[in-house]
C-alpha positions in Angstrom: 31.8 -11.5 3.9 31.9 -14.4 1.4 35.1 -15.5 3.0 33.1 -16.2 6.2 29.6 -17.0 4.8 27.8 -17.4 1.6 26.4 -14.4 -0.3 22.9 -15.6 0.4 23.4 -15.9 4.1 20.4 -14.9 6.2 22.4 -12.3 8.1 23.3 -10.6 4.8 19.7 -10.7 3.6 18.6 -9.1 6.9 21.2 -6.4 6.4 19.8 -5.7 2.9 16.3 -5.5 4.2 17.3 -3.1 7.0 19.2 -0.9 4.6 16.2 -0.8 2.3 14.0 0.3 5.2 16.4 3.0 6.2 16.5 4.2 2.6 12.7 4.0 2.4 12.8 1.6 -0.5 9.3 0.7 -1.7 8.0 -2.9 -1.7 4.8 -4.2 -3.3 3.2 -7.5 -2.3 2.1 -10.1 -4.8 -1.5 -9.4 -3.8 -1.2 -5.6 -4.4 0.5 -6.3 -7.8 -2.3 -8.6 -8.8 -4.8 -5.8 -8.0 -2.9 -3.5 -10.4 -1.6 -5.9 -13.0 -4.1 -4.9 -15.7 -3.4 -1.3 -15.0 -1.5 -0.2 -18.1 0.2 2.6 -16.1 2.4 0.1 -14.1 5.5 -1.4 -15.8 6.6 -4.8 -14.5 10.2 -5.8 -15.2 11.6 -9.3 -14.7 15.4 -8.9 -14.3 16.1 -12.6 -14.4 17.8 -14.4 -17.3 15.9 -15.0 -20.5 15.8 -18.8 -19.7 14.2 -18.2 -16.3 11.7 -15.8 -17.8 10.7 -18.3 -20.5 10.0 -20.9 -17.8 7.5 -18.6 -16.0 6.9 -15.0 -15.3 4.4 -12.5 -13.9 1.6 -11.6 -16.3 2.4 -8.5 -18.4 6.1 -8.5 -17.3 8.8 -7.9 -19.7 12.2 -9.5 -19.5 15.2 -7.1 -19.1 18.1 -8.9 -17.5 19.9 -6.7 -14.9 22.9 -6.1 -17.1 20.7 -4.6 -19.8 18.6 -2.5 -17.5 20.6 0.7 -17.8 20.2 0.9 -21.5 16.5 -0.2 -21.4 15.8 2.5 -18.8 16.3 5.2 -21.4 13.0 4.2 -23.0 11.0 4.5 -19.8 9.0 7.3 -18.3 10.7 8.3 -15.0 7.3 9.1 -13.4 5.6 5.8 -14.3 5.3 3.2 -11.5 7.8 0.3 -12.1 7.9 -3.0 -10.3 11.2 -5.0 -10.5 11.5 -8.7 -9.5 13.6 -11.8 -9.7 13.5 -15.2 -7.9 14.7 -14.4 -4.5 14.8 -10.6 -4.3 18.5 -9.7 -4.5 18.6 -9.0 -8.2 15.2 -7.3 -8.1 16.6 -5.1 -5.2 19.7 -4.3 -7.3 17.4 -3.3 -10.3 15.3 -1.1 -8.0 18.5 0.7 -6.9 19.7 1.1 -10.5 16.4 2.7 -11.5 16.3 5.0 -8.4 19.9 6.1 -9.1 18.9 6.9 -12.6 16.2 9.3 -11.3 13.0 7.1 -11.4 10.4 8.2 -8.9 8.1 5.2 -8.2 10.1 2.0 -8.2 8.9 -1.0 -6.2 10.5 -4.4 -5.6 8.1 -7.3 -5.5 8.3 -8.8 -2.0 
């Protein structure tokens, strides 16, 4: 599609959302995350670049750029709830898919 529109085209985003609904991908709202942020059982992963993470990030989040997630995932408990996020949702969505494909059970993308 990039030959006909940009990769961040609203139509493509709508398709990504529809695909996630069909696959029953889990989302978590900022409000729900704030309710659970001090719960040590939830793992929050910021998949943006180190520079973006240093500028601002969710409290208790750790920075694991998307390209490093596969290796980092080996250290995680596959039954622990995990929240992935980025600036706009696309990279967070990709991170959620990576973790699900690696066998993680409770992976949420911050909406």
